[in-house]
N, C-alpha and C positions, 0 to 999 in steps of 0.2 A: 363606513364606520358608527351604530345606534349612536345615541350620545347619552356617554356615561351613566349609572344610575345616581352615581354622588355631583354631579354635574350643579343640580341646583344650591347644595352646600356651598362647594366653592365657588357662586358665582350666584349668590340670592339677591334677586333684585327689591327685594328689602326684610326687614331684618326686624326683631322685637326683641328689645334687654329687658328680660326680668328681672326686677331688684334695682331698678335703676334710680340713683340719687342723686345730689348734690354732697354728699358725706364725704368732704373732703379724702381723700386716698382709700374710700373705697375701692373694691376692685369695681366695682360696679361704676362709681360716679365715673373711672377711669377709662374704661369701657364704653360706657358710653360719649364722652367724650373723643376717646377717638374715633368712632366712627362719624361725630360730627366735623370734625378735621383734617382726617385722610383723603377728602376728594371725593367719600365715597357719595354718589350718585343716583343711590337709591331710597325709599322710603326708611326712614327708623322710628320704629315706635317706644316708645317710655312704658312698662308695667310694673306699678308699685302700689299695693291699694292704699299705703300710706302720704301719699303724695296725689295734690289734682296737676302741678305739672314738672316737669326735672328742666332748670335752666331755658327756661321758656317756652317749651313744648310740653302739649298737652300729656299729661301720662292719664294711662288704664290703670282699673283695679284685676282686672287679670285677662286670659285670653277672649274670652268671649264678647269682651266690650270692644275689640277693635278691630276698627272698621273695615279693613280687611283682613285675610290669611295671610300672614307675612311667608314667605320661605324658608326662615331660617328665626328657631327661638335661640338666644344666648339668654344661660340660665346662670346666672350669679348669687345666689342668695344661700343662706345657710341649709345646711344638708339636710336636717327635721325636714327641709320645706321642699323639697327637690321633687321629692316623686307624685304628690299633689298635682302640682306646676307641671309636670312631663305630664300625666291623666290629662288634665286641666289643657294642653297643647293638642294630644290627639283627639281628643272631641272638635276641639275647633279645627280640624287637618294639616296641622302641622305637621310636617313627615321631615322636619333635617332641622337638628339641633348642637349646641354644644354646652357640656355643663363643667363651667370653670370651678364650680364650688368642690372646698374640699373635705376630709368628714367621713372617710366611704371605706374601704377594708381596709387603709393604712391606720385607722386608731382601732382596727379590732374584728371582733365580731359582731358587733353592734353595729359600726360601719357596713358589715360586709353584708349583716343581711339586708342596710339600706340599698347595698349595691344590689342584688339579688333582684327585691325589689321591684329600683329603678328598673330592670333590664327589662323584665317581667310584663311592668306595663308599656315599654316603649314598645316591645313589640306585639301587647294584643293589640299597638296604633300604627304598629306598619311604619316606627319613626327611626332613622338611623339618626347615631350620633357622636361626637366626640365625645370623650373624657369618661368622669368626672377627673376634677385634678388635676387640670389642665391652663395653660397658657390660654391659649385659645389657636384661631386661626389671622392669618395675613394673605393679602388677594392682594400685593401691588397697584397691577398693571388698571384696576378698577374700583382703586380707594378703599376697597376693606380692609380697613384693620379691629378686628376682632377679637382684641388683645387687651391685656392690661399692661403690655411693657408702655415704655417710654423712647421716644425719638422717632425720626423718620427711616424708613427702609426702601430702601431704592430698589428700582422696575429692574428687572434681569431679568434669567432662564436657569436658573438654580433653584430648586426645591428642598429645602430643607424640613424634614420629617424629624421629628425630637421624645421619645419621651421624656426627656426634662426641660422645664421650662425656665428653668436657670440660665443652661445653656444656648436657649433662644435667644435671649437676650443678652448673654454674653456673645454669641457668634453676630447676632445683629449690630450691635454696639462695635463687632471690630470691624466688619462687613460696611457699617456708613461710612468708617474713616478711609478703607482701602478700597472707596469706589465699588464695589461691587453688587450687585442687586438682585433679586430675589424675584419666582416668578407666584413660592405659595411659601408660605411658612405654619408648619403645621404643628404643633404642640398636642400628644395623643394623650398623655395625663395616663392614667388608670387601665383605657383600651377596654373597659366594661363594654362594647357595641364595639365601633371601628376599630380593627387592629391593623399595622403593619399592610397583610398581605391586601386589604383590598383597596387601603390610600397607595398602592402603588401602581395595583391594577387603573386604579385614577390616572397618574404621573403617568403613566407609558400611553396612556388617549390623548395631554394636553398636550395640546401643540405649544404652548407658553414656555413649558418645559424639555430641557432639553440636556441636565443634567441634575443627579440624585445626592441629596445628601444626607446623613442617615445614623444617630445618634441613639443605639438600642444598649435594652438594658436588660429585656427578656422578652421572650415571643411564645403563645403561645398557640398556635393550628402552624408546625413547623410547615405541614404538608400543602396547605394555602400558601403561607407565607415565602417558601421555597419556589415555590413553583410561577408566580409573584415575582417576585426577583430575580427567577429563570427569566419570565417574559418579559422582563422591563428592562435587565441588562444584553439585549439581544439588541435593541434599540438607543439607548441613553447608558450615559456613565454612570455607574452606582457608587461612592466612595463612605465606609461608613467607621464608624467605632461603636465598638462592644465591649462594656465597661465590667467589671468581674470576671477579669478574667483567671484568678484566683479561688478558690475556692473556701471558703472561711476553716472546712470541717471537711473531714473522711468519708469513706463506708467500706467499711469490711466486703471489702471483693475475696473470690474465690478463686480465681486465674492468675493467669499470669496479664493477662490482656486489657481484664478492669484495672488493675493494679499498674500498668502503663498510659492510659489512656484516659486524663480531665477533661473536663467539658467544652471550655477552651478550644482545647485542640480539634476538639469533633466541630467548634463554629470554627474553626480555620479553614477546614474540612469543607464546612460547608460553601464557605467563601470562595475557593476553587473552583467547585462545582457552580457555582451564579454565576461565575463571570464577573467578580465586583472585586474591587479593593478595598480589604481593612487597612485603620489606619488607627493607634494606640491612642496618642492622645490629641486635645480638643485643638493643638498648637499644628500637631500633625493637621488633624481636620482645619484649619483655617487656612494652611499651604496646599492643603487639599483644591479646597474655597478657589483659589485664587486661579492654580493651575483648570480648574474647570472651566470658568469663567473666560480663560483664555482661548477655552473650545482647540484646545492641544490635541493632535490624536497621532495615538501611540503606536508606534511599526514594532518595536523592539527594543530589545535592550542593551546594546552595545554603545555605551556613551565615551562621545569625545568633547576633554576640558581644552578650554582655550584660558590662559592666564597669563600676564605680566609678572608675575611674583611667583616665582619657587614654592614657596612655603606654602602656598591658599590652596594649590595644585598637588603637592604630597597630602594637604588635609583631605580633600574634596577626592581623593586617590582612595587614600583611609579608608572614608565612612561609606566610597563604593566599593568596597571589598567585604568589608562587613555587612554591607546592605545585598550583596550578590550581583550588584551593577557589574556588568564585564567590558574594561575600558577596551575601547575598538581599535583592533589593528590596522592601523589607516595602509589601504592599498602603494604599494609602489607609484603607481603614477602621480598620485595625490603627496609624495612625499616630495618628486619631481617639483609639481607645482609650490611648493612649500617652500622650497630651495631657492628655487629665484624668486621667492616676494621677498622673503627673511633674513635677517642677517647669519649666516655663517655659525654663530654661534645658539642658535636655538636650536630645541633641546631635540631637534632628531625624533620625537615619538610623540607620544602620548601617555600625558598630559600635555599641550603643545602649549611652549614656558614661550612665547611672542618679544621676553627679556620687557625691562624694565622703562624703556623709552619709547614703548611702544606708543603708537602714535594713532588715530582713527583707520587711514589707509593699510598697515599693517594686519590689528583687526578684521580689518572685508575679505582681507586677502584668505587669514587661515579660515575664518569663517565659515567662505564661499567654498574653499578647500575639502572643509570635514561635513557640506551637505551638500556636494558633488557624488560625497565618495561612498559609494554601495556600501561600504563594514561600519558604516555610521548610521544611529538610528536617532541619534538627538546629538544635542551641542549645551555645553556647559558655557558660560562667558561671565572670565570673572578681569577685576578689574582690583588693584587698590593704588592710592591717590599717591605717585609720586612727583618728586619737582618737574619732571618736564614732561608732567601725564596730563592731559587736557579731558577729563573724565566725560562731558557732555557731547564731545566733538565724536570720543568714539563710540557711546552709545547710538548715536546718530545715524554712524554708520551699523551699528547689528541691528538697527531696525531698521533699516532699510534693505541690508541681506534677508533679514528673518525672515519679510513681506515676500519672497519671492519664493521660499523655499516651504513643504506641506510638513516636514519634521519639525520636532520639537526643539525651543529655546527658549532655555533660562537662564540668565543673568544672575549674578553676583555682583554687586557695586559694593564693598567693602569700605567703611568708613557713615560720616554722618555729612558736615556741614561741602565738601569739595563733590562729592557725590548725588548730592539733592537734587540736581537740576539733572541728572542723569536716569535716575529713577524716574522721576516724573515722566520724563519719555515714554519710559518702559511703561509705565503707570496707563497713559494714553496711547498707548500702542497694545495696549491688551497681551503686553509682554513677563511674563512671571519673573519677580522682583527678587530677591533675597541680600540680607545683610551680611551672613558668613556663610560659610560653600554648605556645611552638614542640612542643613534643610534645604537649597535647594539638590541635594544628591537623592533625599529620602524623597523628595514629591519625585524626582527622574524614576528612581526604584518604585513605586505606586503605579505611572505610569507604564514602566515595563511587564509590573508585576497582573493589569490591567490585559495588556498585552497579552501575556501567554493562557490566562483566564477564562478569556477567550476563548480562546481553545479548548479550555477546555470543556465550556460552556458547551461547543455545538457536539458534545461526547455524546450520540447516543445510543449507549449499549443494546446490539439485537441478539439474541439468542444463539447460542452454542450449537448453529443449524451445523452443522459439518459435524459435529461429534457426537457421540452417543448417548442417549436422550437419559437421563436421573430416571432413577426407581423413586421416584416420590409419595407414589401409595405409601411403597412398604417403608421410607424414612417415615412416612407420618406413622405408620401402627408401631414403629417403634418407642417414637414422643407419645404416643397415647396409650403403651402400655405400661412406659415408666410412670406417667401423670398419673392412671388409674391405681396403681400402687401408692400414690403419695409423696412421688418419688420429684427430687426436681433436679438432682445432678445423675445423668448415666455412668455406668459405669463404664471400663475402658475397652470390653466386647463392645458392647449398644454403642460407646462414641465412635468407632471403627467401621462398624456396622452403617449409622450415617453415611461416614464421609464414603465408604465403599457403596453405598448406592447410588453416589455422585462422581463415581468417576476417579476418586482419590485415591492415590495407590496405598496401601497401606501396609504393615507388618504382619504375619500372621499371629493372630493372640488367641489364646489359650487360659481357661483360671483354673488355677489348683487351689485344694482347698487340702491341701494334707502332704505329708514330703513325699509318702508313695507315689498320689496322683501327681505330681512336680517331676517325680521322678521319670513316670512313666510316660509322660505327652513330653519331657524331652528329649528321649529314645526315639519315640516315634518323629519327630521334627529334625532327631541329626543333629551331634552337638559341633560346634556349642553353642550355647542359648544363653538369652539372657531373662533374669528374674525380678519382679517389680509387687511393688504390694500394693494389692487393692482397695483401697478405703476412702470413700465419699468422706471423709473427717479431715485429711491431708493431703491438700494444697500442692506441696513443694515436696518429691520424692523422698529427694537425696537431704530433706533438714533432719528425718526420720533415719538414715545411713539405708531407706529403700529403694534401690538399685543395687544391683549386682551380675558386672557382666561378665563372659565369656566362660564363663559354665562347662569344663569339657569332659560332666564325666555325672552320671550318678550320683557316686559319693557326694562329688564336688555341690548336684541339687541339695540333695538332700537334706546337710550342711550351711545350702546358705538359707534354705526355707526354715531351719529353726535357730539359727541368726537374728534369722529377721524377725519370727517372732518375738524374742525376748528383748530382740532394739525395742523394737514399738512399746511391747508390754511395760517397757524403763523409761522410755521420750515420751508416747502418747498412751499416756493408758487408759483413759476414756475416748479413745475411735476404734471406733466401729469399722473389722476387718474382714475383709469377703475374697478369702484366698489372696492367691496370688496369683500374676498373669505371667505365662510362659510367652518367649515368640525366638524366633531364632537369630542368633548375632546379627547383624546385618557387615558385614567386612567391607567398610568403602575408603579406603586411605585416602581418597582426594574429595571427601564428602565437606561441604560446607554446612554450617547449623543455622537455621532461622526460623523465625516463627510465626503462621501467620493464624490470623485470629478474627474477633467479633466479642465487641461490646456494643450492650442496646443504652443508648443517649436517653432519658427521660426524656426528653423534647424531640430531640430531632432524628432516634430511631434508632436502627442500626448501624452499626459505623463496622468497617475494616481494617486491620489491623495488619502491619510485616517491618521486620527490624531481625536484629540477630537473635540468634533464638537459645539455646543451651540452659544450663543450671543459674547463669550469672544476667539472664536476661535483663533482671529488676535492675543488677548497679552500672551494665552497664545505657540501658536506657536507651536506645538505639531502637526507633521506631516511626515509623511514617503512618499517615490516615487517612483514610479520604470514606465520602459515602459510597453505598453501591445506589446500583449495579455498574459496574468493570466496563473492560470491552481491553484487547490489548495498548494500544495505547493507555490506557490509565491505567493500567497494571505496573506497565514498562514506567510512566511515570511515578506510580504511586513504589516501586521498589529502588530507582536511580535516587528518591529522596533521603535516601538512608547513608549509614556508613558504609556496612556490611553490602551494597551494592559495587561497592571496591574489590573486595573479595570474591568476586563472584563472578570476575573476570580472568584474564590468566594470571598468576599471582605466584612467584619462584619453579618451581617446579610443579605445580598443579596446571591442567588444563584447564579452559575456561567449562564452567558449568552448561549445564544444558539450559538456558532459558525459558527456551519457548516450551518445555517441563513445569518448568518455576510459573511462568505468568498460566498456562494452562489451569495449572492447581487454582492461585488466586481468582481466574474465572469461574471454577466448578466450587469454590468457597463464595462466590460471590450471586449462583446461582443458587446454594443452601439458602443464604441469607433472604434472598425473593423469594420464594415458596415457601419456607421453613419460619411462620410467625412466631415462633413455640422459642424461638432461638434464643437465649439471653447472656450466656457469654459463653466461649467456645475457644479453644487451644490447639494448636496442630504444633507441639514445640518438642522435640524438632523433627523439622521438619530434612531431612538430609536431601543436599541439593550436589549431586555433581556432575562429570560428564557423561552420564547413560541414563538421566532423567533423576525424580525425585521420589523418597519416597516418605510418609509420616509413620515417625515410631510413636509416637503418641498422642493423643489424644486425648481434650477432656470438657463434657459441653455440658455445659447449664441450660434446665430449659424450665416455662413457664406456663400455663394456663392463657390461656386467649380465647375471650369473645366473639363467635363467630361474625364476623361483621360480609355486605355487600361488595366490599372493595378491599378483595381478595389483598391485594398490596398497599393495605392503609395501614400498616406497619411504617412507610418506607416515607422519607423524606421527599426521596428520586422515582419518582412510578417508572419503571420498568418496561422492557419489550414486552407488552401482552403475547407472550408465548399460544395460552390456554386459546386465541380468536381464529387460531390459525385451522380453517376449517377447508372438506376437499368436493368436488360437485362435479359435474358431468355435464358436456355442451348436449343436446339433441344429433350430432352428429358423433361423438361420441368420444371426444377434445376431453381427457380429465384439466379441470381447471383446479389452481392452487388461489383459495383466497383467504388472505395473510394480512395483517397491520403491515404499512409501511417503512422502513427501513433509512436510517441514513448514504448506507450502501446504493439507495436508488435510486441516486442523484441521477446518474447516465441514463440509466431503464428509464427516469421520467423525462428527459432532456426529448430522447428518440422517439417514446411516445407523443409528445405535444407537438416535437415536427411533422410528425407521418399524421396528423390530424389535418382534415382539410377545413378550408378558411373559414370555410362557413360551422361548422364544429367546434373551432375555437374561438369563434367572436360568441354563437350561442355560452359557451362555458365562461369566457370571461370576460365578456361581453365590450370586446374592443379589439384589434385590429390585432392582434400576439403575433410576430414572427417565430419566436422562439423565447424559451426564459433564462431570465439574467441570472447572472451568478446567487442575490440575495436573496431574490423569490425560488430559485429552484431550492438554496439553505430552506427557505421557511414554509417551504411543498413536505419537503423532506425529513428536518431536523425539525420533527411537533414535538410536544409537554403533551402526553398519553394523558397526563389528566383535564388536561384542556378541551383537548381535539384527540379526531381516531380520522385518519385515511385505512382503507381497506382497500386492496389492490386483487385484480380478477386475474392469473398469471396462469400461459399453456408454455407449452414447449414444443418449439418446430425445429425438425432439423437439428435437435441438438442444443438450440437454443432459449434462453427466457423469452417471449413476446408481453409482453404489459396488452392487455384487452380492457380493460377501465378501471376507473376507480371512481369511488363513491370515498366524501367525507363529511364530519360535519366538525363545528368549531362550536364551542357552549356559549352561550351570547353572556351578556355583562349579570345578569337574574339571576345566573346561575340552574335557570331551570328550562331552559329553550336553550334549540341550538337550532343556528342554517348551514342546511347541506347546502351541497354541491354533488355534481354527476356527468360525468365528461364518458362515452362508450367508442373504441375504436371504430372508425365508418367502415370496415372489411369484417366489421363483427356485430353490424346492427342484425335486431329481426332474427337473435335469437337469446333473446331473454335474462343476457348479464344484467343488464338496467336493473330489471324487479329483482335479481339475484341480490346483486348490489346492494340495494334499496333495502330489503327484505334483513341481509346481516346486520345495514351499520342501523339500521331503527331497532333490531333486538341490543344493539349497543351497546346505543344511547339512555335504551330505555333500563338495563341493568347500570348505569350512573347515574342513576334517579332522573333523568329528561323526563318531562310532561307533555312538551311539545318541541315537536320540531318543524321548522319555516324554511321557506326559501324564496328568490327571487326567481322568473323564469318571464324570455323574453315572449311579449308576445307574439308571433311568426314561428316560435320555437314549438308546432302545434307537436310534433311525436314529443315530447317531456310533458308537455299540457296531459296529452293522453295519457301519460307513464304513472306521473301520478294521480291522477284523475283516480287509475284503475287501482291505486294502493292506498285509496278513500283518502287522499289532500279533497279540504278545501279550497276550491282557488277565487280571488274577486282581484276587483281591477286593481291596480297600484293608486295611494290617493293623492301623486307626486309627477307622474310618469305613467302615460298612457302607452305608451310601450313595451310597458313594463306588467304581470301580474303578481301577484302577493301568493303563496299557496301555505298550508298549515296541515297537522295531521297533530292530534291526541295523541301521546302515545301509551 
């Protein structure tokens, strides 16, 4: 992997401090002294035109006077001078900076204008910077303390990234006392240039970082943030605090879905799909830091509790139930083992109350049995100091047993003086320890949430390839027609036509504008019928008596039409009425009413919602939220997170609902969201679901104009499967070939393909003696983030079986403008133009993504590949560090 472009910023070998002085208490003074006293071995320059020396060190008037070009500029001067200093840094050739100065966007319009000028100057000179209004950064391993915080920071393998400098100082103070160290401390401040996304990309590559803590107040670039977060979380655990969970105000909404979803629920959906863990308080972040620093590897959420006191065991159990942590059900063999080792009056279940006089050997036996039990994913061991208790000996036993297992072990030695030595043993052994049960259980819940969210992270939904293709163009025409008329709300007929274009079952719908039309339409449909008002101004029809059910005659239809007109005139005289909707009365005695919908978050884009439906939906507020795109696993997970999920199974005299039909509607809704970026809000309420399938009775769709972009999925936080890249081709011999992006379910196909390659071809592709792909490598190759990379398979069918002929892939480099390619074709299918075709398509895809250059490395002895890339217009040159490799590149 090439060195990350931010490496010089975080590992600078020379630093210039602009504004350095000896003024006591000033930011620049503390900053300069921290660099001098933290053990930093690089060169530190003071820059300030007002001083000749600073603390006995020569001080330079400006950047042009410096004896060398430093790798990093630290700017801690008044805001009004920062833009000019950045200009001078650019002219001197400095390419990385940290702006600690305050007084920018946080002070109003004038500050915002200065910040925009600062960004413009930085872009002009190619300077990447952190800030403004930040605490700075620390890299303790190299002694780089480029902050104005007090106190020492221990070396460790956790990275802390925070938008709040105050939070950084609090965390560092706590960490020093608790013996926890950091690889990096990064205060982002206003993030005018470098934001979470790029910083996470760097930390993902950083060999010194094994876990990451985030404090987030807001994000700017959702796609970049989500993509970086998902990429990082595949390799390193990430725990975050996101503040601002409750909106200070509320916006007017036009749909059920909009009223049910807040921005915090959307952020929770992001966390689930990103494979990370979210905590709610700083104390919880501290506790998570302790767990991460212990390198605990979570495997599930079944917890065993070992205690010498019944009361603390009950406290821990209550907390576990509240947090959704499952108490492990011990296997019969474990119970037999414990019966032989514990007194007869032990609790015989979980929590394991091993009685107040428990000594070290009793703790040892209980822990060994729990850790050996396949039903247990982690153990919480608790002790209360009683007259016969020896807390330190018991702690020693816990430490010894914990070292024999990879399962998480957390401890809670309650009390103070008598248990202090035991806690010290846990600290030395790197075992998380707590003073009360609740935070210990909370930490385990975070670990189990991490495990579950990692499963969500691995879900990369593919297309609905087995189902009928949607009529995307027809749906777009409906939307374009409404927008051309200046409308943002589709009427019910249009809304249902949109659903029908994506094969969502709908009730037949007609619009009548007079009582006579209504009667004639009802007679054509057949009685009974339903009549509903059709008004763009009325969201909830039942509020104005706007629904009539079971109308069984023409006279009833005419009368209902007249009555509803009168009700609307009385209750909503300002409302525009566009006739009445007539549809057949659906009689489904076992049906459940559910709501499906989407809304658009201003930062994270479209969100899918599922929950209980009907007229009382806002009162019950039973809903779950997720980010599209969905697959069957994600659709099932969304459903089961609601209370209405219980009613979808067999309930009293009702048979179970057709869950496959419900999941299919969710998948189709996800498809709509992906392909129609104009959707702003959408309700399907109610959707009737019973043993016979699903049927949408009512739909409401709100649209908004959208400026076309090169990225057809630019409106989404997670890039969906790029089905539009699927193409067909034919070999010279007549074989039909399908070229399509790779999918997660291609893992077995990919493994078989690699196994079939000759040893020489494997060596040419991987530059190593690969026998077959490991599970982690296979996942990395098939579960890709289409925002960052692409893999195209060439497939044909032989004897009814799909066979992989070749694969071409690229990964976007860290500069965001170039990509590195790889290509391999099955030995049995050489010399048929497959490699040439795959590369042509791959270059087109990369070009469409805005890539300017494609490059790669080819073994010198791989003559056929060198000949292929030369025919494709690639430039070939020797590798500067390896004679056995050639570097190839081509402008796109």
